[in-house]
TORVO-678659 format. One record per atom (N, C-alpha, C, O): atom name; x, y, z; residue in three letters. Coordinates in pm, 1 decimal. Example, Ala and Ser with C-alpha at 12.3 -4.5 7.8 and 13.67 -1.06 7.14 Angstrom:
<recs>
["N",[1319.0,-569.0,780.0],"ALA"]
["CA",[1230.0,-450.0,780.0],"ALA"]
["C",[1320.0,-330.0,780.0],"ALA"]
["O",[1423.6,-331.9,846.5],"ALA"]
["N",[1285.0,-225.0,708.0],"SER"]
["CA",[1367.0,-106.0,714.0],"SER"]
["C",[1290.0,3.0,787.0],"SER"]
["O",[1340.9,113.8,803.9],"SER"]
</recs>
This chain:
<recs>
["N",[-533.7,-872.3,252.2],"PHE"]
["CA",[-578.4,-738.2,286.2],"PHE"]
["C",[-657.2,-738.9,416.8],"PHE"]
["O",[-625.3,-665.5,510.3],"PHE"]
["N",[-759.5,-821.9,421.7],"SER"]
["CA",[-847.2,-823.8,539.1],"SER"]
["C",[-776.4,-868.4,666.3],"SER"]
["O",[-810.2,-821.6,775.0],"SER"]
["N",[-678.9,-958.0,654.8],"PHE"]
["CA",[-614.1,-1013.4,772.7],"PHE"]
["C",[-473.4,-960.2,797.2],"PHE"]
["O",[-414.7,-988.7,901.5],"PHE"]
["N",[-418.7,-884.3,704.3],"GLY"]
["CA",[-285.0,-828.5,720.5],"GLY"]
["C",[-284.4,-677.2,724.5],"GLY"]
["O",[-228.5,-617.7,816.7],"GLY"]
["N",[-346.0,-614.0,625.4],"VAL"]
["CA",[-344.6,-467.7,614.8],"VAL"]
["C",[-447.2,-402.6,708.6],"VAL"]
["O",[-413.3,-311.2,783.8],"VAL"]
["N",[-569.2,-448.4,704.3],"VAL"]
["CA",[-675.4,-385.3,785.3],"VAL"]
["C",[-643.2,-387.5,934.9],"VAL"]
["O",[-658.2,-284.4,1000.5],"VAL"]
["N",[-599.5,-501.0,991.8],"PRO"]
["CA",[-565.4,-498.0,1134.3],"PRO"]
["C",[-454.3,-398.2,1168.5],"PRO"]
["O",[-457.5,-335.2,1274.2],"PRO"]
["N",[-357.4,-384.1,1080.1],"ALA"]
["CA",[-248.9,-288.4,1104.3],"ALA"]
["C",[-301.7,-145.8,1102.8],"ALA"]
["O",[-265.7,-65.2,1188.6],"ALA"]
["N",[-386.0,-114.5,1006.6],"LEU"]
["CA",[-444.0,19.9,1000.1],"LEU"]
["C",[-531.7,48.5,1121.6],"LEU"]
["O",[-527.6,158.2,1177.4],"LEU"]
["N",[-610.0,-49.3,1161.7],"GLU"]
["CA",[-695.4,-31.5,1279.5],"GLU"]
["C",[-612.9,-12.0,1405.8],"GLU"]
["O",[-653.1,62.2,1495.4],"GLU"]
["N",[-497.1,-78.3,1413.8],"ALA"]
["CA",[-410.5,-66.0,1531.5],"ALA"]
["C",[-358.9,76.1,1551.1],"ALA"]
["O",[-331.5,117.5,1663.7],"ALA"]
["N",[-345.6,150.6,1441.7],"VAL"]
["CA",[-297.1,288.8,1450.8],"VAL"]
["C",[-408.6,389.9,1421.0],"VAL"]
["O",[-383.2,508.6,1400.1],"VAL"]
["N",[-530.6,340.5,1419.7],"ARG"]
["CA",[-650.5,423.7,1401.8],"ARG"]
["C",[-654.3,499.3,1268.3],"ARG"]
["O",[-690.4,616.9,1263.1],"ARG"]
["N",[-616.8,430.0,1161.6],"LEU"]
["CA",[-628.2,487.7,1028.0],"LEU"]
["C",[-739.0,415.7,952.0],"LEU"]
["O",[-762.1,296.4,971.9],"LEU"]
["N",[-806.5,488.9,865.6],"LYS"]
["CA",[-909.4,430.2,780.0],"LYS"]
["C",[-843.1,373.3,654.9],"LYS"]
["O",[-734.3,415.9,615.9],"LYS"]
["N",[-909.1,278.2,593.7],"HIS"]
["CA",[-857.9,222.1,468.8],"HIS"]
["C",[-958.3,244.7,357.9],"HIS"]
["O",[-1077.2,265.9,381.4],"HIS"]
["N",[-906.4,239.4,235.6],"TRP"]
["CA",[-990.6,254.8,116.8],"TRP"]
["C",[-932.6,172.1,5.4],"TRP"]
["O",[-811.5,170.9,-16.7],"TRP"]
["N",[-1019.7,103.1,-64.6],"ARG"]
["CA",[-982.9,29.1,-185.9],"ARG"]
["C",[-1085.1,63.2,-292.7],"ARG"]
["O",[-1204.6,72.9,-264.5],"ARG"]
["N",[-1039.1,81.2,-413.5],"ALA"]
["CA",[-1128.1,120.6,-523.2],"ALA"]
["C",[-1237.8,18.6,-547.6],"ALA"]
["O",[-1349.7,55.0,-583.8],"ALA"]
["N",[-1206.7,-108.3,-528.1],"ASP"]
["CA",[-1306.6,-211.6,-556.1],"ASP"]
["C",[-1412.0,-226.0,-446.3],"ASP"]
["O",[-1505.8,-304.4,-460.4],"ASP"]
["N",[-1397.0,-151.7,-338.5],"GLU"]
["CA",[-1497.1,-153.5,-231.4],"GLU"]
["C",[-1603.1,-46.2,-249.8],"GLU"]
["O",[-1704.9,-47.5,-180.7],"GLU"]
["N",[-1581.0,45.1,-340.5],"GLU"]
["CA",[-1671.8,157.4,-362.2],"GLU"]
["C",[-1721.8,152.1,-506.7],"GLU"]
["O",[-1647.5,182.7,-599.9],"GLU"]
["N",[-1846.0,113.8,-523.9],"ILE"]
["CA",[-1903.7,101.6,-657.8],"ILE"]
["C",[-1964.7,236.1,-698.8],"ILE"]
["O",[-2056.7,286.2,-634.2],"ILE"]
["N",[-1912.3,292.7,-806.3],"THR"]
["CA",[-1964.3,418.5,-860.8],"THR"]
["C",[-1960.6,407.6,-1012.9],"THR"]
["O",[-1918.4,306.2,-1068.4],"THR"]
["N",[-2005.1,512.9,-1078.4],"ASN"]
["CA",[-1996.2,513.8,-1224.3],"ASN"]
["C",[-1871.9,588.6,-1272.8],"ASN"]
["O",[-1858.6,615.4,-1392.2],"ASN"]
["N",[-1780.9,622.3,-1181.0],"LYS"]
["CA",[-1657.4,691.2,-1217.2],"LYS"]
["C",[-1554.5,591.8,-1269.5],"LYS"]
["O",[-1556.8,473.8,-1234.8],"LYS"]
["N",[-1465.8,640.8,-1352.0],"ASP"]
["CA",[-1352.9,561.2,-1399.1],"ASP"]
["C",[-1268.8,521.1,-1278.4],"ASP"]
["O",[-1239.1,604.4,-1192.8],"ASP"]
["N",[-1230.5,394.2,-1271.4],"ILE"]
["CA",[-1157.9,344.6,-1154.3],"ILE"]
["C",[-1024.7,416.0,-1134.1],"ILE"]
["O",[-986.3,443.0,-1020.3],"ILE"]
["N",[-953.2,447.4,-1242.9],"MET"]
["CA",[-825.7,517.3,-1227.4],"MET"]
["C",[-845.4,659.2,-1176.3],"MET"]
["O",[-760.8,711.4,-1103.6],"MET"]
["N",[-956.5,722.0,-1213.6],"CYS"]
["CA",[-986.8,855.9,-1160.5],"CYS"]
["C",[-1011.8,848.2,-1009.9],"CYS"]
["O",[-966.8,934.2,-934.2],"CYS"]
["N",[-1083.9,744.4,-967.4],"LYS"]
["CA",[-1108.4,726.1,-823.9],"LYS"]
["C",[-976.8,704.5,-750.1],"LYS"]
["O",[-952.6,764.7,-645.4],"LYS"]
["N",[-893.2,619.1,-805.0],"VAL"]
["CA",[-765.9,588.0,-740.6],"VAL"]
["C",[-677.2,712.7,-733.1],"VAL"]
["O",[-619.3,740.9,-628.2],"VAL"]
["N",[-666.5,785.7,-841.0],"CYS"]
["CA",[-583.3,906.8,-842.8],"CYS"]
["C",[-633.0,1009.3,-741.7],"CYS"]
["O",[-553.3,1070.5,-670.5],"CYS"]
["N",[-762.7,1028.0,-735.5],"HIS"]
["CA",[-820.8,1123.3,-639.7],"HIS"]
["C",[-789.2,1082.0,-496.1],"HIS"]
["O",[-749.9,1165.5,-414.6],"HIS"]
["N",[-806.3,954.6,-465.5],"LYS"]
["CA",[-781.5,908.1,-328.9],"LYS"]
["C",[-633.6,916.6,-293.2],"LYS"]
["O",[-599.3,952.4,-180.6],"LYS"]
["N",[-546.0,884.2,-387.4],"ILE"]
["CA",[-402.5,895.7,-359.4],"ILE"]
["C",[-367.3,1041.1,-327.9],"ILE"]
["O",[-287.7,1067.8,-237.9],"ILE"]
["N",[-425.7,1133.4,-400.9],"GLN"]
["CA",[-397.1,1274.7,-377.1],"GLN"]
["C",[-449.7,1322.5,-242.4],"GLN"]
["O",[-391.4,1412.7,-182.2],"GLN"]
["N",[-558.2,1264.0,-194.4],"SER"]
["CA",[-621.2,1314.1,-71.8],"SER"]
["C",[-587.5,1233.2,53.4],"SER"]
["O",[-628.7,1271.3,163.0],"SER"]
["N",[-514.4,1123.8,40.4],"CYS"]
["CA",[-487.8,1040.0,157.2],"CYS"]
["C",[-363.2,1085.5,233.0],"CYS"]
["O",[-285.0,1167.5,184.9],"CYS"]
["N",[-347.8,1030.4,351.0],"ARG"]
["CA",[-233.8,1062.7,435.9],"ARG"]
["C",[-108.4,985.2,395.5],"ARG"]
["O",[2.0,1039.8,395.5],"ARG"]
["N",[-126.3,857.4,361.0],"LEU"]
["CA",[-17.1,774.2,314.0],"LEU"]
["C",[-73.9,662.2,228.7],"LEU"]
["O",[-193.9,634.6,231.8],"LEU"]
["N",[13.9,597.7,152.2],"VAL"]
["CA",[-27.6,494.1,57.7],"VAL"]
["C",[45.1,364.1,90.8],"VAL"]
["O",[166.8,361.8,109.6],"VAL"]
["N",[-32.5,256.1,97.5],"ILE"]
["CA",[24.7,122.8,111.1],"ILE"]
["C",[6.6,55.1,-23.8],"ILE"]
["O",[-105.0,44.5,-74.5],"ILE"]
["N",[116.7,9.5,-81.2],"VAL"]
["CA",[114.2,-52.1,-213.0],"VAL"]
["C",[158.9,-197.1,-199.7],"VAL"]
["O",[267.2,-224.9,-148.3],"VAL"]
["N",[75.4,-289.0,-246.0],"ASN"]
["CA",[111.7,-430.5,-244.5],"ASN"]
["C",[156.6,-470.0,-384.2],"ASN"]
["O",[75.9,-482.0,-476.4],"ASN"]
["N",[288.1,-490.0,-397.9],"ILE"]
["CA",[343.1,-522.0,-530.1],"ILE"]
["C",[348.3,-672.8,-556.0],"ILE"]
["O",[406.8,-716.0,-655.3],"ILE"]
["N",[288.5,-752.6,-468.9],"SER"]
["CA",[282.8,-897.3,-492.1],"SER"]
["C",[214.5,-922.6,-625.3],"SER"]
["O",[105.8,-870.7,-650.9],"SER"]
["N",[277.5,-1001.3,-709.0],"GLY"]
["CA",[222.6,-1028.6,-840.6],"GLY"]
["C",[259.9,-925.5,-945.8],"GLY"]
["O",[234.3,-945.7,-1064.5],"GLY"]
["N",[320.5,-814.6,-903.0],"LEU"]
["CA",[369.6,-709.7,-994.0],"LEU"]
["C",[262.8,-661.1,-1092.8],"LEU"]
["O",[287.9,-653.3,-1213.0],"LEU"]
["N",[146.2,-629.4,-1042.4],"ASN"]
["CA",[36.0,-576.9,-1123.0],"ASN"]
["C",[74.6,-440.4,-1181.4],"ASN"]
["O",[112.4,-350.8,-1106.0],"ASN"]
["N",[66.0,-422.7,-1313.1],"PRO"]
["CA",[103.9,-294.3,-1374.6],"PRO"]
["C",[23.8,-175.1,-1320.8],"PRO"]
["O",[79.4,-66.1,-1307.0],"PRO"]
["N",[-103.4,-193.0,-1290.6],"ASN"]
["CA",[-182.9,-82.3,-1235.5],"ASN"]
["C",[-128.8,-38.3,-1100.0],"ASN"]
["O",[-124.0,81.0,-1069.8],"ASN"]
["N",[-88.4,-134.9,-1019.1],"VAL"]
["CA",[-32.9,-103.7,-887.7],"VAL"]
["C",[98.3,-28.1,-903.4],"VAL"]
["O",[126.0,63.8,-826.3],"VAL"]
["N",[178.4,-64.9,-1000.9],"MET"]
["CA",[304.1,5.9,-1025.3],"MET"]
["C",[277.2,151.1,-1065.2],"MET"]
["O",[349.9,241.6,-1023.9],"MET"]
["N",[174.1,173.0,-1144.6],"PHE"]
["CA",[133.9,309.1,-1181.9],"PHE"]
["C",[93.0,387.6,-1057.2],"PHE"]
["O",[134.6,502.0,-1038.9],"PHE"]
["N",[11.8,325.8,-972.1],"GLU"]
["CA",[-34.4,392.2,-849.9],"GLU"]
["C",[82.8,426.3,-758.9],"GLU"]
["O",[86.2,533.6,-698.5],"GLU"]
["N",[178.2,335.0,-749.3],"GLN"]
["CA",[297.1,360.4,-668.3],"GLN"]
["C",[374.9,479.7,-723.9],"GLN"]
["O",[417.5,566.9,-648.3],"GLN"]
["N",[393.0,483.4,-854.4],"GLY"]
["CA",[464.1,594.7,-917.1],"GLY"]
["C",[392.7,726.4,-895.7],"GLY"]
["O",[456.9,828.1,-869.2],"GLY"]
["N",[262.2,726.2,-906.6],"LEU"]
["CA",[183.5,847.8,-882.0],"LEU"]
["C",[204.2,895.7,-739.2],"LEU"]
["O",[228.7,1013.9,-715.4],"LEU"]
["N",[194.2,803.5,-644.7],"ALA"]
["CA",[210.6,841.0,-503.8],"ALA"]
["C",[348.6,900.6,-477.7],"ALA"]
["O",[360.1,1003.7,-411.4],"ALA"]
["N",[452.8,836.7,-529.4],"TYR"]
["CA",[587.7,891.6,-515.1],"TYR"]
["C",[598.6,1027.2,-584.3],"TYR"]
["O",[658.0,1120.7,-530.5],"TYR"]
["N",[541.8,1037.0,-702.0],"GLY"]
["CA",[551.6,1159.8,-780.6],"GLY"]
["C",[490.5,1281.2,-714.3],"GLY"]
["O",[538.2,1393.1,-733.0],"GLY"]
["N",[384.6,1259.7,-636.4],"ILE"]
["CA",[321.4,1374.0,-569.1],"ILE"]
["C",[366.0,1387.3,-423.6],"ILE"]
["O",[312.4,1468.1,-347.9],"ILE"]
["N",[465.8,1305.9,-386.0],"GLY"]
["CA",[527.3,1321.6,-254.1],"GLY"]
["C",[454.8,1256.4,-138.0],"GLY"]
["O",[476.0,1295.2,-23.1],"GLY"]
["N",[369.6,1158.5,-164.9],"LYS"]
["CA",[300.2,1088.9,-56.2],"LYS"]
["C",[394.1,987.1,7.9],"LYS"]
["O",[473.9,924.2,-61.6],"LYS"]
["N",[385.2,970.4,139.6],"PRO"]
["CA",[458.7,860.6,201.7],"PRO"]
["C",[402.6,728.6,148.5],"PRO"]
["O",[281.0,710.9,141.6],"PRO"]
["N",[491.2,636.1,111.0],"VAL"]
["CA",[449.9,508.3,53.4],"VAL"]
["C",[514.2,395.0,132.8],"VAL"]
["O",[634.5,395.8,158.8],"VAL"]
["N",[432.2,298.3,170.4],"ILE"]
["CA",[482.2,175.7,231.3],"ILE"]
["C",[454.3,65.1,130.8],"ILE"]
["O",[339.4,39.6,94.7],"ILE"]
["N",[561.2,-0.3,86.2],"ILE"]
["CA",[547.9,-107.2,-11.6],"ILE"]
["C",[550.9,-240.6,62.8],"ILE"]
["O",[636.6,-263.8,148.1],"ILE"]
["N",[456.7,-327.0,29.1],"ILE"]
["CA",[454.5,-461.2,84.6],"ILE"]
["C",[456.9,-562.3,-29.9],"ILE"]
["O",[409.7,-534.3,-140.1],"ILE"]
["N",[512.6,-680.1,-1.8],"LYS"]
["CA",[511.7,-786.9,-102.6],"LYS"]
["C",[527.5,-921.3,-33.6],"LYS"]
["O",[591.8,-932.4,70.8],"LYS"]
["N",[468.0,-1022.3,-93.7],"ASP"]
["CA",[484.4,-1156.4,-38.6],"ASP"]
["C",[622.1,-1210.8,-75.9],"ASP"]
["O",[687.0,-1161.3,-168.0],"ASP"]
["N",[664.9,-1312.5,-3.5],"ARG"]
["CA",[799.1,-1370.5,-25.1],"ARG"]
["C",[812.6,-1438.1,-161.1],"ARG"]
["O",[924.0,-1454.5,-211.0],"ARG"]
["N",[701.3,-1477.2,-221.3],"ASP"]
["CA",[706.2,-1547.4,-349.8],"ASP"]
["C",[729.6,-1454.7,-468.6],"ASP"]
["O",[770.1,-1500.9,-575.3],"ASP"]
["N",[705.2,-1326.0,-452.5],"THR"]
["CA",[721.3,-1230.9,-562.1],"THR"]
["C",[865.8,-1182.4,-566.9],"THR"]
["O",[917.9,-1129.5,-468.7],"THR"]
["N",[929.7,-1200.8,-682.1],"LYS"]
["CA",[1066.2,-1151.5,-699.2],"LYS"]
["C",[1063.4,-999.5,-703.7],"LYS"]
["O",[969.1,-939.6,-755.5],"LYS"]
["N",[1166.5,-938.3,-649.5],"THR"]
["CA",[1179.3,-793.7,-656.7],"THR"]
["C",[1237.8,-757.6,-792.2],"THR"]
["O",[1341.1,-811.3,-832.4],"THR"]
["N",[1171.6,-666.6,-862.3],"ILE"]
["CA",[1224.9,-625.0,-991.9],"ILE"]
["C",[1337.8,-525.4,-969.9],"ILE"]
["O",[1340.5,-454.4,-869.4],"ILE"]
["N",[1429.2,-520.8,-1063.0],"SER"]
["CA",[1550.6,-441.5,-1044.8],"SER"]
["C",[1521.8,-292.7,-1022.6],"SER"]
["O",[1594.6,-226.8,-948.3],"SER"]
["N",[1418.8,-239.8,-1084.6],"ASP"]
["CA",[1387.2,-97.4,-1068.1],"ASP"]
["C",[1344.8,-63.9,-925.5],"ASP"]
["O",[1354.7,51.4,-883.4],"ASP"]
["N",[1297.8,-163.1,-851.2],"LEU"]
["CA",[1253.9,-140.3,-713.2],"LEU"]
["C",[1351.6,-196.2,-611.4],"LEU"]
["O",[1327.1,-188.9,-491.0],"LEU"]
["N",[1461.3,-251.6,-658.6],"GLY"]
["CA",[1556.7,-317.3,-569.8],"GLY"]
["C",[1614.4,-228.5,-461.9],"GLY"]
["O",[1647.2,-277.4,-353.8],"GLY"]
["N",[1627.9,-101.1,-487.1],"ALA"]
["CA",[1687.5,-9.6,-390.0],"ALA"]
["C",[1583.6,54.5,-297.8],"ALA"]
["O",[1619.1,128.1,-205.7],"ALA"]
["N",[1457.5,27.0,-322.1],"ILE"]
["CA",[1350.6,85.7,-241.3],"ILE"]
["C",[1314.4,-11.8,-130.3],"ILE"]
["O",[1299.1,-131.5,-154.6],"ILE"]
["N",[1300.9,39.3,-8.6],"GLU"]
["CA",[1265.5,-46.7,104.1],"GLU"]
["C",[1122.5,-96.7,90.3],"GLU"]
["O",[1035.3,-25.8,40.1],"GLU"]
["N",[1100.0,-217.7,134.9],"TYR"]
["CA",[966.2,-275.8,132.9],"TYR"]
["C",[954.9,-375.1,248.2],"TYR"]
["O",[1055.6,-420.8,302.4],"TYR"]
["N",[833.0,-407.3,284.4],"LEU"]
["CA",[806.5,-508.4,385.6],"LEU"]
["C",[774.2,-638.6,314.2],"LEU"]
["O",[686.4,-643.5,228.1],"LEU"]
["N",[844.9,-742.2,350.2],"GLU"]
["CA",[819.6,-872.4,289.1],"GLU"]
["C",[753.6,-961.0,394.4],"GLU"]
["O",[791.5,-959.7,511.6],"GLU"]
["N",[654.9,-1037.3,350.7],"TYR"]
["CA",[580.3,-1122.0,443.8],"TYR"]
["C",[552.0,-1257.5,381.5],"TYR"]
["O",[550.2,-1272.6,259.4],"TYR"]
["N",[529.7,-1356.4,468.5],"SER"]
["CA",[492.5,-1488.6,419.7],"SER"]
["C",[351.5,-1527.5,461.3],"SER"]
["O",[294.9,-1621.5,405.5],"SER"]
["N",[293.8,-1457.2,557.8],"HIS"]
["CA",[156.0,-1484.0,599.1],"HIS"]
["C",[95.7,-1356.9,659.1],"HIS"]
["O",[167.7,-1262.7,692.5],"HIS"]
["N",[-34.6,-1355.4,672.0],"ALA"]
["CA",[-107.0,-1234.5,712.0],"ALA"]
["C",[-66.8,-1182.9,849.8],"ALA"]
["O",[-55.8,-1061.9,869.5],"ALA"]
["N",[-45.1,-1272.0,944.0],"LYS"]
["CA",[-7.7,-1227.1,1078.3],"LYS"]
["C",[127.0,-1154.3,1076.4],"LYS"]
["O",[144.1,-1051.5,1141.9],"LYS"]
["N",[220.9,-1208.5,1001.3],"GLU"]
["CA",[351.1,-1143.7,988.6],"GLU"]
["C",[335.3,-1006.6,923.0],"GLU"]
["O",[397.3,-909.3,966.0],"GLU"]
["N",[253.1,-999.3,819.9],"LEU"]
["CA",[228.1,-871.0,754.0],"LEU"]
["C",[167.5,-771.3,851.5],"LEU"]
["O",[212.2,-656.8,858.1],"LEU"]
["N",[66.5,-812.7,927.3],"ALA"]
["CA",[1.4,-722.1,1022.6],"ALA"]
["C",[101.3,-667.2,1123.5],"ALA"]
["O",[98.2,-548.2,1155.2],"ALA"]
["N",[188.5,-751.3,1173.7],"GLU"]
["CA",[287.3,-707.3,1272.6],"GLU"]
["C",[387.1,-609.3,1211.7],"GLU"]
["O",[411.4,-502.2,1267.4],"GLU"]
["N",[444.5,-645.8,1097.5],"LYS"]
["CA",[543.5,-558.7,1033.2],"LYS"]
["C",[481.0,-426.6,988.7],"LYS"]
["O",[541.1,-320.3,1004.5],"LYS"]
["N",[361.6,-433.7,933.6],"LEU"]
["CA",[296.2,-312.6,884.5],"LEU"]
["C",[255.3,-221.3,999.3],"LEU"]
["O",[265.4,-99.2,987.0],"LEU"]
["N",[209.9,-277.1,1109.1],"THR"]
["CA",[175.6,-194.9,1226.2],"THR"]
["C",[297.1,-115.6,1270.7],"THR"]
["O",[286.4,4.4,1296.1],"THR"]
["N",[411.7,-180.1,1280.6],"ASN"]
["CA",[534.9,-110.5,1321.0],"ASN"]
["C",[574.9,-3.6,1219.3],"ASN"]
["O",[614.8,106.5,1257.2],"ASN"]
["N",[564.4,-35.8,1091.4],"ALA"]
["CA",[599.9,61.5,987.4],"ALA"]
["C",[505.6,181.3,990.3],"ALA"]
["O",[549.1,294.9,971.2],"ALA"]
["N",[377.9,157.0,1014.0],"LEU"]
["CA",[281.6,267.6,1021.6],"LEU"]
["C",[310.6,356.2,1141.9],"LEU"]
["O",[304.0,478.7,1131.6],"LEU"]
["N",[342.0,296.6,1254.0],"LYS"]
["CA",[376.1,375.7,1373.7],"LYS"]
["C",[496.3,465.8,1343.9],"LYS"]
["O",[496.6,583.8,1378.9],"LYS"]
["N",[598.2,409.1,1279.0],"ASP"]
["CA",[715.7,487.7,1242.3],"ASP"]
["C",[679.2,599.9,1145.7],"ASP"]
["O",[723.9,713.3,1162.8],"ASP"]
["N",[599.0,569.5,1045.0],"ALA"]
["CA",[560.1,669.4,944.8],"ALA"]
["C",[479.1,782.5,1005.5],"ALA"]
["O",[492.4,897.7,964.2],"ALA"]
["N",[396.7,751.2,1101.7],"LEU"]
["CA",[313.6,854.1,1164.3],"LEU"]
["C",[394.1,943.8,1258.7],"LEU"]
["O",[352.9,1056.0,1288.3],"LEU"]
["N",[508.2,894.6,1305.4],"ARG"]
["CA",[595.6,977.4,1390.3],"ARG"]
["C",[672.3,1079.5,1308.5],"ARG"]
["O",[712.7,1183.0,1361.4],"ARG"]
["N",[692.9,1052.5,1180.5],"GLU"]
["CA",[775.2,1140.7,1094.5],"GLU"]
["C",[701.9,1268.0,1060.2],"GLU"]
["O",[755.6,1353.0,989.2],"GLU"]
</recs>
């Protein structure tokens, strides 16, 4: 995140937010849902296939947010996501480069 996602967001002058960076007494899923609804676009890292991340991705798609999916090369793509485009990376520098380009494209749309 710090060496792949953040540099890409900074390159296109976008702010980032992660639920675990903001300590409150609110339910974490409520925080995540609120931020997904209010953000410009969503970057979802499906590396490790975390069920919570899959829920967040579905929510973002469901409410029509632009979604950029990223995953490391070691994570197998599950069949339900096989037809969806994603950025695959093997190291942070590669992720930063690919994500910067994808963000530039997304912001032009």
